[in-house]
LOFI-498808 format. One line per field, with one value per residue: residue number from 1; residue in three letters; y negated, x negated, z negated of N, C-alpha, C in turn. Coordinates in Angstrom, 1 decimal, always signed. Last residue first. Layout:
<pts>
firo: c(NUM / ...);
zadren: c(ALA / ...);
nY: c(Y / ...);
nX: c(X / ...);
nZ: c(Z / ...);
caY: c(Y / ...);
caX: c(X / ...);
caZ: c(Z / ...);
cY: c(Y / ...);
cX: c(X / ...);
cZ: c(Z / ...);
</pts>
This chain:
<pts>
firo: c(158 / 157 / 156 / 155 / 154 / 153 / 152 / 151 / 150 / 149 / 148 / 147 / 146 / 145 / 144 / 143 / 142 / 141 / 140 / 139 / 138 / 137 / 136 / 135 / 134 / 133 / 132 / 131 / 130 / 129 / 128 / 127 / 126 / 125 / 124 / 123 / 122 / 121 / 120 / 119 / 118 / 117 / 116 / 115 / 114 / 113 / 112 / 111 / 110 / 109 / 108 / 107 / 106 / 105 / 104 / 103 / 102 / 101 / 100 / 99 / 98 / 97 / 96 / 95 / 94 / 93 / 92 / 91 / 90 / 89 / 88 / 87 / 86 / 85 / 84 / 83 / 82 / 81 / 80 / 79 / 78 / 77 / 76 / 75 / 74 / 73 / 72 / 71 / 70 / 69 / 68 / 67 / 66 / 65 / 64 / 63 / 62 / 61 / 60 / 59 / 58 / 57 / 56 / 55 / 54 / 53 / 52 / 51 / 50 / 49 / 48 / 47 / 46 / 45 / 44 / 43 / 42 / 41 / 40 / 39 / 38 / 37 / 36 / 35 / 34 / 33 / 32 / 31 / 30 / 29 / 28 / 27 / 26 / 25 / 24 / 23 / 22 / 21 / 20 / 19 / 18 / 17 / 16 / 15 / 14 / 13 / 12 / 11 / 10 / 9 / 8 / 7 / 6 / 5 / 4 / 3 / 2 / 1);
zadren: c(UNK / UNK / UNK / UNK / UNK / UNK / UNK / UNK / UNK / UNK / UNK / UNK / UNK / UNK / UNK / UNK / UNK / UNK / UNK / UNK / UNK / UNK / UNK / UNK / UNK / UNK / UNK / UNK / UNK / UNK / UNK / UNK / UNK / UNK / UNK / UNK / UNK / UNK / UNK / UNK / UNK / UNK / UNK / UNK / UNK / UNK / UNK / UNK / UNK / UNK / UNK / UNK / UNK / UNK / UNK / UNK / UNK / UNK / UNK / UNK / UNK / UNK / UNK / UNK / UNK / UNK / UNK / UNK / UNK / UNK / UNK / UNK / UNK / UNK / UNK / UNK / UNK / UNK / UNK / UNK / UNK / UNK / UNK / UNK / UNK / UNK / UNK / UNK / UNK / UNK / UNK / UNK / UNK / UNK / UNK / UNK / UNK / UNK / UNK / UNK / UNK / UNK / UNK / UNK / UNK / UNK / UNK / UNK / UNK / UNK / UNK / UNK / UNK / UNK / UNK / UNK / UNK / UNK / UNK / UNK / UNK / UNK / UNK / UNK / UNK / UNK / UNK / UNK / UNK / UNK / UNK / UNK / UNK / UNK / UNK / UNK / UNK / UNK / UNK / UNK / UNK / UNK / UNK / UNK / UNK / UNK / UNK / UNK / UNK / UNK / UNK / UNK / UNK / UNK / UNK / UNK / UNK / UNK);
nY: c(+11.5 / +9.8 / +7.0 / +4.3 / +2.9 / -0.3 / -2.2 / -4.9 / -6.5 / -8.8 / -11.0 / -12.0 / -9.5 / -7.1 / -4.0 / -2.4 / +0.1 / +1.7 / +2.9 / +4.7 / +4.8 / +5.7 / +3.0 / +1.2 / +0.1 / -1.0 / +0.3 / -1.7 / -2.4 / -0.7 / -1.7 / +0.8 / +2.5 / +4.0 / +4.9 / +4.1 / +4.7 / +2.4 / +0.5 / -0.1 / +1.0 / -1.0 / -2.9 / -1.5 / -0.6 / -3.0 / -3.9 / -1.9 / -2.2 / -4.7 / -3.9 / -2.1 / -1.2 / +0.7 / +1.1 / +2.3 / +0.3 / -1.7 / -5.1 / -7.8 / -9.1 / -10.1 / -12.0 / -15.3 / -16.6 / -17.0 / -15.2 / -14.2 / -15.3 / -14.1 / -10.9 / -9.9 / -11.9 / -13.3 / -13.8 / -13.5 / -13.0 / -11.2 / -11.8 / -11.6 / -12.4 / -10.2 / -9.4 / -7.0 / -6.0 / -3.3 / -0.9 / -0.3 / -1.9 / -3.9 / -6.8 / -8.5 / -9.5 / -10.8 / -13.3 / -14.3 / -16.1 / -14.8 / -14.0 / -16.5 / -17.2 / -15.2 / -16.0 / -18.4 / -17.6 / -15.9 / -15.9 / -14.7 / -12.4 / -11.4 / -11.3 / -9.3 / -7.1 / -7.0 / -6.2 / -3.8 / -2.4 / -2.4 / -0.8 / +1.6 / +2.3 / +2.7 / +4.8 / +6.8 / +7.1 / +5.6 / +4.2 / +5.2 / +5.4 / +7.8 / +9.5 / +9.1 / +10.2 / +12.9 / +13.5 / +13.2 / +15.3 / +17.5 / +17.3 / +17.8 / +20.5 / +21.8 / +21.3 / +22.8 / +25.4 / +25.8 / +25.7 / +27.9 / +29.9 / +29.7 / +30.2 / +32.9 / +34.0 / +33.2 / +32.6 / +29.9 / +30.0 / +28.1);
nX: c(+6.8 / +3.9 / +3.5 / +1.3 / +0.3 / -0.3 / -1.2 / -0.8 / -0.7 / +1.0 / +0.0 / -1.1 / -3.4 / -2.5 / -1.1 / -0.9 / +0.3 / +0.4 / +3.1 / +4.1 / +6.7 / +8.4 / +9.1 / +10.3 / +7.7 / +5.4 / +2.9 / +1.6 / +3.1 / +6.0 / +8.5 / +9.4 / +10.7 / +9.0 / +7.3 / +4.4 / +2.0 / +0.5 / +0.1 / +1.5 / +3.8 / +5.8 / +5.2 / +4.9 / +7.6 / +9.1 / +8.1 / +9.0 / +11.7 / +12.0 / +11.1 / +13.1 / +16.0 / +17.2 / +18.5 / +17.0 / +15.4 / +15.1 / +15.9 / +15.2 / +15.5 / +13.0 / +11.5 / +11.2 / +8.5 / +5.9 / +5.9 / +7.4 / +6.3 / +3.8 / +3.1 / +1.2 / +1.1 / +1.3 / +3.4 / +6.8 / +8.2 / +8.6 / +7.6 / +4.8 / +4.1 / +2.4 / +0.6 / -0.7 / -3.0 / -2.7 / -3.2 / -3.4 / -6.4 / -6.7 / -7.1 / -8.7 / -10.4 / -9.1 / -8.2 / -5.8 / -5.3 / -4.2 / -6.5 / -7.4 / -5.4 / -5.8 / -8.3 / -7.6 / -5.8 / -7.5 / -11.1 / -13.4 / -13.6 / -11.0 / -10.3 / -12.2 / -11.1 / -8.6 / -9.6 / -10.8 / -8.4 / -7.0 / -8.7 / -8.6 / -6.0 / -6.3 / -8.2 / -6.6 / -4.5 / -5.7 / -4.4 / -4.5 / -6.1 / -7.3 / -5.2 / -4.7 / -7.1 / -6.6 / -4.3 / -5.4 / -7.2 / -5.5 / -4.2 / -6.2 / -6.9 / -4.4 / -4.2 / -6.5 / -5.8 / -3.6 / -4.9 / -6.5 / -4.6 / -3.4 / -5.6 / -5.9 / -3.5 / -3.7 / -7.0 / -8.1 / -10.1 / -12.5);
nZ: c(+5.2 / +4.3 / +2.4 / +1.7 / -1.4 / -3.0 / -5.7 / -8.1 / -11.2 / -13.1 / -15.7 / -18.1 / -18.5 / -16.3 / -15.5 / -12.5 / -10.2 / -7.2 / -5.3 / -2.6 / -0.3 / +2.7 / +5.0 / +7.7 / +10.0 / +11.0 / +10.8 / +9.2 / +7.0 / +6.2 / +4.0 / +1.5 / -1.3 / -4.2 / -7.2 / -9.1 / -11.6 / -14.0 / -17.1 / -19.4 / -20.4 / -20.7 / -18.8 / -16.5 / -16.2 / -16.0 / -13.5 / -11.8 / -11.9 / -10.7 / -8.2 / -7.3 / -7.5 / -4.8 / -2.4 / -0.5 / +0.4 / -2.6 / -3.7 / -5.8 / -8.2 / -8.7 / -7.4 / -7.0 / -5.0 / -4.4 / -1.4 / +0.7 / +3.0 / +3.4 / +2.9 / +1.1 / -1.9 / -5.1 / -6.8 / -7.5 / -10.6 / -12.7 / -15.2 / -15.1 / -11.6 / -9.3 / -6.4 / -4.2 / -1.7 / +0.7 / +3.2 / +5.8 / +6.2 / +3.5 / +1.7 / +0.4 / +2.3 / +4.4 / +3.9 / +3.0 / +1.0 / -1.2 / -2.5 / -3.4 / -5.2 / -7.1 / -8.0 / -9.2 / -11.2 / -12.9 / -12.8 / -12.2 / -13.8 / -14.0 / -11.3 / -10.4 / -11.8 / -10.5 / -8.0 / -8.5 / -9.3 / -6.9 / -5.3 / -6.7 / -6.0 / -3.2 / -3.1 / -4.2 / -2.3 / +0.9 / +3.9 / +7.3 / +9.5 / +9.1 / +9.6 / +12.3 / +13.3 / +12.5 / +14.0 / +16.6 / +16.5 / +16.2 / +18.6 / +20.4 / +19.6 / +20.2 / +23.0 / +23.8 / +23.0 / +24.6 / +27.1 / +26.9 / +26.6 / +29.2 / +30.8 / +30.2 / +31.2 / +34.1 / +35.2 / +37.3 / +40.3 / +41.7);
caY: c(+12.5 / +10.4 / +8.4 / +4.8 / +3.8 / +1.0 / -1.8 / -3.7 / -6.4 / -7.4 / -10.7 / -12.2 / -10.7 / -7.9 / -5.3 / -2.5 / -1.2 / +1.7 / +1.8 / +4.8 / +4.2 / +5.9 / +4.3 / +1.4 / +0.9 / -1.9 / +0.9 / -1.1 / -3.4 / -0.5 / -1.8 / -0.6 / +2.4 / +3.3 / +5.3 / +3.9 / +4.8 / +3.7 / +0.9 / -0.9 / +1.9 / +0.2 / -3.3 / -2.1 / +0.3 / -2.1 / -4.7 / -2.2 / -0.9 / -4.5 / -4.9 / -1.7 / -2.4 / +0.7 / +0.3 / +3.2 / +0.8 / -1.0 / -3.6 / -7.1 / -8.6 / -9.1 / -10.8 / -14.4 / -16.2 / -18.0 / -15.8 / -13.7 / -15.7 / -15.4 / -11.6 / -10.0 / -10.9 / -13.0 / -14.8 / -13.1 / -14.0 / -10.8 / -11.9 / -10.6 / -12.7 / -10.8 / -9.9 / -7.9 / -6.4 / -4.8 / -1.3 / -0.5 / -1.1 / -2.9 / -6.1 / -7.9 / -8.9 / -9.4 / -13.2 / -13.3 / -16.6 / -15.4 / -13.0 / -15.8 / -18.1 / -15.2 / -14.7 / -18.4 / -18.5 / -15.4 / -16.5 / -16.0 / -13.1 / -11.5 / -12.1 / -10.7 / -7.6 / -7.4 / -7.5 / -4.8 / -2.6 / -3.0 / -2.2 / +0.9 / +2.1 / +1.7 / +3.4 / +6.4 / +6.6 / +6.8 / +4.2 / +5.2 / +4.2 / +6.7 / +9.5 / +8.7 / +8.8 / +12.2 / +13.5 / +12.3 / +14.0 / +17.2 / +17.2 / +16.5 / +19.4 / +21.8 / +20.8 / +21.4 / +24.7 / +25.8 / +24.7 / +26.6 / +29.7 / +29.5 / +28.9 / +32.0 / +34.1 / +32.7 / +33.5 / +30.5 / +29.9 / +29.3);
caX: c(+7.7 / +4.6 / +3.5 / +2.5 / +0.0 / +0.4 / -1.6 / -0.5 / -1.5 / +1.0 / +0.3 / +0.4 / -2.9 / -3.7 / -0.9 / -1.6 / +0.4 / -0.3 / +2.3 / +3.7 / +5.5 / +8.2 / +8.5 / +10.5 / +8.9 / +6.5 / +4.0 / +0.9 / +2.6 / +4.6 / +8.0 / +9.1 / +10.5 / +10.1 / +7.8 / +5.9 / +2.4 / +1.0 / -0.3 / +0.3 / +2.6 / +5.8 / +5.5 / +3.7 / +6.5 / +9.3 / +7.9 / +7.5 / +11.1 / +12.4 / +10.3 / +11.7 / +15.4 / +16.4 / +19.2 / +17.9 / +16.4 / +14.5 / +16.1 / +14.9 / +16.7 / +13.6 / +11.9 / +11.6 / +9.9 / +6.6 / +5.1 / +7.7 / +7.7 / +3.9 / +4.1 / +0.8 / +1.7 / +0.5 / +2.3 / +5.7 / +7.9 / +9.0 / +9.0 / +5.5 / +4.0 / +3.6 / +0.5 / +0.4 / -2.8 / -2.9 / -3.4 / -2.0 / -5.4 / -7.5 / -6.3 / -7.7 / -11.0 / -9.4 / -9.5 / -5.8 / -6.0 / -3.2 / -5.6 / -8.2 / -5.6 / -4.5 / -8.2 / -8.6 / -5.4 / -6.3 / -9.8 / -13.1 / -14.8 / -11.8 / -9.6 / -12.3 / -12.5 / -8.6 / -8.8 / -11.6 / -9.5 / -6.4 / -8.5 / -9.9 / -6.3 / -5.4 / -8.5 / -7.9 / -4.3 / -5.5 / -5.2 / -3.8 / -5.3 / -8.2 / -5.8 / -3.7 / -6.8 / -7.8 / -4.3 / -4.3 / -7.7 / -6.5 / -3.4 / -5.6 / -7.9 / -5.0 / -3.2 / -6.4 / -7.0 / -3.4 / -3.8 / -7.1 / -5.5 / -2.6 / -5.0 / -7.0 / -3.8 / -2.7 / -5.9 / -8.0 / -8.7 / -12.2);
caZ: c(+4.7 / +5.4 / +2.4 / +2.4 / -0.3 / -2.7 / -4.4 / -7.5 / -10.0 / -12.6 / -14.4 / -17.9 / -19.1 / -16.7 / -16.2 / -13.7 / -10.8 / -8.5 / -5.7 / -4.0 / -0.7 / +1.3 / +4.7 / +6.3 / +9.7 / +10.9 / +11.7 / +10.4 / +7.8 / +6.4 / +5.3 / +1.9 / +0.1 / -3.6 / -5.8 / -8.8 / -10.2 / -13.5 / -15.7 / -19.1 / -20.3 / -21.5 / -20.2 / -17.1 / -16.2 / -17.1 / -14.7 / -11.9 / -12.4 / -12.1 / -8.9 / -7.6 / -8.0 / -6.0 / -3.4 / -1.2 / +1.4 / -1.4 / -3.6 / -4.6 / -7.6 / -9.6 / -6.7 / -8.1 / -5.2 / -5.1 / -2.4 / -0.6 / +2.7 / +2.8 / +3.5 / +2.6 / -1.0 / -3.9 / -6.8 / -6.7 / -9.6 / -11.4 / -15.0 / -15.9 / -13.0 / -9.8 / -7.7 / -4.6 / -3.1 / +0.4 / +1.8 / +5.3 / +6.9 / +4.2 / +2.6 / -0.4 / +1.1 / +4.6 / +4.5 / +3.9 / +2.2 / -0.2 / -2.0 / -2.5 / -4.1 / -6.4 / -7.3 / -8.2 / -10.2 / -12.2 / -13.2 / -11.5 / -13.5 / -15.2 / -12.2 / -9.9 / -12.1 / -11.9 / -8.1 / -8.0 / -10.2 / -8.1 / -4.9 / -6.7 / -7.4 / -3.7 / -2.6 / -4.9 / -3.7 / -0.1 / +2.7 / +6.0 / +9.4 / +9.1 / +8.3 / +11.4 / +13.5 / +12.0 / +12.6 / +16.2 / +16.7 / +15.1 / +17.4 / +20.4 / +19.5 / +18.9 / +22.1 / +24.1 / +22.4 / +23.1 / +26.7 / +27.1 / +25.5 / +28.0 / +30.9 / +29.9 / +29.8 / +33.2 / +35.0 / +36.0 / +39.7 / +40.9);
cY: c(+13.8 / +11.5 / +8.9 / +6.3 / +4.3 / +1.7 / -0.5 / -3.5 / -5.0 / -7.4 / -9.2 / -11.8 / -10.9 / -9.2 / -5.9 / -3.9 / -1.2 / +0.3 / +2.0 / +3.7 / +4.5 / +5.4 / +4.4 / +2.8 / +1.0 / -1.1 / +0.0 / -0.6 / -2.9 / -1.6 / -1.7 / -0.6 / +1.0 / +3.3 / +4.4 / +4.2 / +4.7 / +3.6 / +2.2 / -0.7 / +1.1 / +0.9 / -2.1 / -2.6 / -0.3 / -1.1 / -3.8 / -2.9 / -1.1 / -3.3 / -4.8 / -2.7 / -2.1 / -0.7 / +0.3 / +2.4 / +1.7 / -0.5 / -3.0 / -5.6 / -7.9 / -8.5 / -9.8 / -13.2 / -15.2 / -17.7 / -17.0 / -14.5 / -15.2 / -15.8 / -13.0 / -10.8 / -11.0 / -11.8 / -14.6 / -14.2 / -13.5 / -11.8 / -11.6 / -10.7 / -11.6 / -11.4 / -10.6 / -8.3 / -7.2 / -5.0 / -2.8 / -0.8 / -1.3 / -1.9 / -5.1 / -7.1 / -8.1 / -8.7 / -11.7 / -13.2 / -15.6 / -16.0 / -13.6 / -14.7 / -17.3 / -16.1 / -14.7 / -17.1 / -18.5 / -16.3 / -15.9 / -16.6 / -14.6 / -12.5 / -12.4 / -11.7 / -9.0 / -7.8 / -7.9 / -6.2 / -3.7 / -3.3 / -3.0 / -0.6 / +1.3 / +1.3 / +2.4 / +5.0 / +6.1 / +6.2 / +5.3 / +5.1 / +4.1 / +5.4 / +8.3 / +8.6 / +8.3 / +10.7 / +12.8 / +12.3 / +13.0 / +15.8 / +16.9 / +16.3 / +18.0 / +20.6 / +20.8 / +20.7 / +23.2 / +25.1 / +24.6 / +25.5 / +28.3 / +29.2 / +28.6 / +30.5 / +33.1 / +32.8 / +32.9 / +31.5 / +30.6 / +29.1);
cX: c(+7.5 / +5.5 / +4.4 / +2.4 / +1.3 / -0.1 / -0.9 / -1.0 / -1.2 / +0.3 / +0.3 / +0.8 / -1.5 / -3.2 / -2.3 / -1.4 / -0.3 / -0.2 / +1.7 / +2.8 / +5.3 / +6.8 / +8.4 / +10.0 / +9.0 / +7.8 / +5.2 / +2.0 / +2.0 / +4.1 / +6.5 / +8.5 / +10.3 / +9.9 / +9.0 / +6.2 / +3.9 / +1.4 / +0.4 / -0.1 / +1.3 / +4.5 / +5.4 / +4.0 / +5.3 / +8.1 / +8.0 / +7.2 / +9.6 / +11.7 / +10.7 / +10.9 / +13.9 / +15.8 / +18.4 / +18.7 / +17.4 / +15.7 / +15.4 / +15.1 / +16.5 / +14.8 / +12.5 / +12.1 / +10.1 / +8.0 / +5.9 / +7.0 / +8.1 / +5.3 / +4.3 / +1.8 / +1.2 / +1.1 / +1.4 / +4.6 / +6.7 / +8.8 / +9.5 / +7.0 / +4.9 / +3.3 / +1.9 / +0.2 / -1.5 / -2.4 / -3.4 / -2.0 / -4.0 / -6.5 / -7.2 / -6.7 / -10.0 / -10.0 / -10.0 / -7.1 / -6.0 / -3.9 / -4.7 / -7.3 / -6.4 / -4.7 / -6.9 / -8.5 / -6.4 / -5.9 / -8.6 / -11.9 / -14.4 / -13.0 / -10.3 / -11.5 / -12.7 / -10.1 / -8.8 / -10.9 / -10.4 / -7.5 / -7.9 / -9.7 / -7.6 / -5.7 / -7.6 / -8.3 / -5.5 / -5.1 / -4.8 / -4.8 / -4.6 / -7.4 / -6.6 / -4.3 / -5.8 / -7.6 / -5.4 / -4.2 / -6.7 / -7.0 / -4.4 / -4.8 / -7.2 / -6.0 / -3.7 / -5.4 / -6.9 / -4.6 / -3.6 / -6.1 / -6.2 / -3.5 / -4.1 / -6.4 / -4.9 / -3.0 / -5.0 / -6.8 / -8.7 / -10.9);
cZ: c(+5.4 / +4.8 / +3.6 / +2.6 / +0.4 / -1.4 / -4.1 / -6.1 / -9.4 / -11.3 / -14.1 / -16.5 / -18.8 / -17.2 / -16.6 / -14.2 / -12.1 / -9.0 / -7.1 / -4.3 / -2.2 / +0.9 / +3.2 / +6.0 / +8.2 / +10.6 / +11.8 / +11.3 / +9.1 / +7.3 / +5.4 / +3.3 / +0.5 / -2.1 / -5.4 / -7.4 / -10.1 / -12.1 / -15.3 / -17.6 / -19.9 / -21.5 / -21.1 / -18.5 / -16.9 / -17.3 / -15.9 / -13.2 / -12.7 / -12.7 / -10.4 / -8.3 / -8.3 / -6.3 / -4.8 / -2.3 / +0.7 / -0.6 / -2.4 / -4.7 / -6.2 / -9.1 / -7.5 / -7.3 / -6.3 / -5.4 / -3.0 / -1.7 / +1.3 / +2.4 / +2.8 / +3.4 / +0.4 / -3.2 / -5.6 / -6.6 / -8.8 / -10.3 / -13.6 / -15.8 / -13.8 / -11.2 / -8.1 / -6.0 / -3.2 / -1.1 / +1.6 / +3.8 / +6.4 / +4.9 / +3.4 / +0.5 / +0.3 / +3.3 / +4.7 / +4.7 / +3.3 / +1.0 / -0.9 / -1.8 / -3.0 / -5.1 / -6.5 / -7.4 / -9.0 / -11.0 / -12.3 / -12.0 / -13.1 / -15.0 / -13.5 / -10.8 / -11.6 / -12.3 / -9.6 / -8.1 / -9.8 / -9.1 / -6.1 / -6.3 / -7.5 / -5.2 / -3.1 / -4.4 / -4.4 / -1.5 / +1.8 / +4.9 / +8.0 / +9.0 / +8.1 / +10.0 / +12.5 / +12.1 / +11.9 / +14.7 / +16.3 / +15.3 / +16.2 / +19.2 / +19.5 / +18.7 / +20.6 / +23.2 / +22.6 / +22.5 / +25.2 / +26.7 / +25.6 / +26.8 / +29.6 / +29.9 / +29.4 / +31.7 / +34.0 / +36.0 / +38.3 / +40.2);
</pts>
């Protein structure tokens, strides 16, 4: 049985719509949300309160999955900008205060000032997404706990 052209056009449109929705759903499942990022920071601080900062930082750097979920991951800095925990082991132990994003923004300096003034908050900058391997806009939630800054960010599609 042969389809008429108008039916085929509607079928094609429906197929494109369904595949587009499926791709959007898959993308959404790969992306962390702001609420999930903030919750990861809270769980990390709870662990620091219970187990100590050094023990929690050591657990984060083990990459056992507990502090990483899709494109979400925890970072920890001391209050002067030295990185204590990161998904990229090359950053751990380094003073990152002079690190700039793709637009030339000193985002670690900004992060330090944010927590010194407000204790916590959201910060926008650009960084490499560990899933896509591309530089993308990112919003990071950071919170100060004792002498460290704990953060987790979400990547945003432009």
